[in-house]
C-alpha positions in Angstrom: -7.3 92.6 99.5 -9.0 95.3 97.4 -6.8 98.2 96.2 -8.2 101.7 96.6 -7.1 104.4 94.3 -7.3 108.1 95.0 -9.6 110.0 92.7 -6.7 112.4 92.1 -4.5 109.8 90.6 -6.3 110.3 87.3 -4.7 113.8 87.1 -1.1 112.5 87.0 -1.0 112.9 83.2 -3.0 116.1 83.1 -2.6 117.9 79.8 -2.9 121.6 79.1 -4.8 122.2 75.9 -4.5 125.2 73.5 -7.3 127.2 75.1 -5.8 126.6 78.6 -2.4 127.8 77.3 -4.1 130.9 76.0 -5.7 131.6 79.3 -2.5 131.0 81.2 -0.6 133.2 78.8 -3.0 136.0 79.3 -3.0 135.5 83.1 0.8 135.6 83.0 0.7 138.9 81.1 -1.7 140.5 83.6 0.3 139.1 86.6 3.5 140.6 85.2 1.8 143.9 84.6 0.3 144.0 88.1 3.7 143.0 89.6 5.4 145.8 87.8 2.8 148.2 89.1 3.4 146.7 92.5 7.2 147.3 92.3 6.5 150.9 91.2 4.3 151.3 94.3 7.0 149.8 96.5 9.5 152.3 95.0 7.2 155.2 95.7 6.7 154.0 99.3 10.4 153.8 99.8 10.9 157.3 98.3 8.1 158.6 100.5 9.6 157.0 103.5 13.0 158.6 102.7 11.4 161.9 102.1 9.5 161.8 105.4 12.7 160.7 107.2 14.8 163.6 105.7 12.0 166.2 106.0 11.1 165.0 109.5 14.8 165.2 110.6 15.2 168.7 109.3 11.9 169.9 110.8 12.2 168.1 114.2 13.4 169.9 117.3 14.2 168.9 120.8 10.7 170.0 121.8 9.1 167.7 119.3 6.3 165.5 120.7 7.0 162.6 118.4 9.0 160.0 120.3 11.3 159.2 117.3 11.4 162.8 116.1 9.6 164.3 113.1 8.6 161.7 110.5 10.8 158.9 111.6 8.0 156.8 113.0 5.9 157.1 109.9 9.0 156.5 107.7 9.7 153.3 109.5 6.1 152.2 109.1 6.3 152.9 105.3 9.5 150.8 105.1 7.9 147.9 106.9 4.8 148.1 104.7 7.0 148.2 101.6 8.9 145.1 102.9 5.6 143.2 103.4 4.3 144.3 100.0 7.5 143.2 98.3 7.1 139.5 99.1 3.7 138.8 97.4 4.6 141.1 94.5 7.8 139.3 93.9 6.0 135.9 93.9 3.5 137.3 91.4 6.2 138.6 89.2 8.1 135.2 89.3 4.8 133.4 88.5 4.3 135.6 85.4 7.8 135.3 84.1 8.0 131.5 84.7 4.6 130.9 83.2 5.6 132.9 80.1 8.8 130.9 79.8 7.0 127.6 80.3 4.5 128.4 77.6 7.2 129.8 75.2 9.6 126.8 75.6 7.1 124.1 76.5 9.1 123.5 79.7 7.4 121.4 82.4 9.8 122.5 85.1 9.1 126.2 84.5 5.4 125.4 84.5 5.6 123.7 87.9 7.8 126.5 89.3 5.3 129.1 88.1 2.5 127.3 89.9 4.6 127.0 93.0 5.1 130.8 93.0 1.4 131.6 92.5 0.7 129.1 95.4 3.2 131.0 97.6 1.6 134.3 96.5 -1.8 133.3 97.6 -0.6 131.6 100.7 1.2 134.8 101.8 -1.9 136.9 101.1 -4.1 134.4 103.0 -1.9 134.3 106.1 -1.6 138.1 106.0 -5.4 138.4 105.7 -5.8 136.1 108.7 -3.3 138.1 110.7 -5.1 141.4 109.8 -8.5 140.0 110.7 -7.0 139.0 114.1 -5.6 142.4 114.5 -8.9 144.0 113.7 -10.7 141.8 116.2 -8.1 142.7 118.9 -8.6 146.4 118.1 -12.4 146.1 118.3 -12.1 144.3 121.7 -9.6 146.9 123.0 -12.0 149.8 122.0 -14.9 148.0 123.6 -13.1 147.3 126.9 -11.6 150.8 127.1 -15.0 152.3 126.3 -16.6 150.2 129.0 -13.8 151.0 131.4 -14.2 154.8 130.8 -17.9 154.6 131.5 -17.4 153.0 134.9 
């Protein structure tokens, strides 16, 4: 019986050369920088949500047309967006910090962990993109059907 080998088995002993390490080190620096900016953006979203919540509560009255009063609805929306934004930013930060650690200490476990985090980052972004495309399609269909319904 003939033995068949996967073409990917040749990568079991894949080595990272000096140039690849330089590329990975620079990528880790940029990933960390972008993650820190992302955390700052999340903090600003949370502060804005709190500001809208407090300002909306003080400005709302019993005659307010907003169902949750003042800025509460928009505040909750900002909190939810900040929560969704935190997940990929945290993965990106963990990728950068683990990659820097792996390259500094020549640690295979940290290298593998960093690649796991970048995979999770892109997987989350990919799934979120698919969900958003589905949402946009549903919104377009809803607008089309309500437009057709209003014409009849």
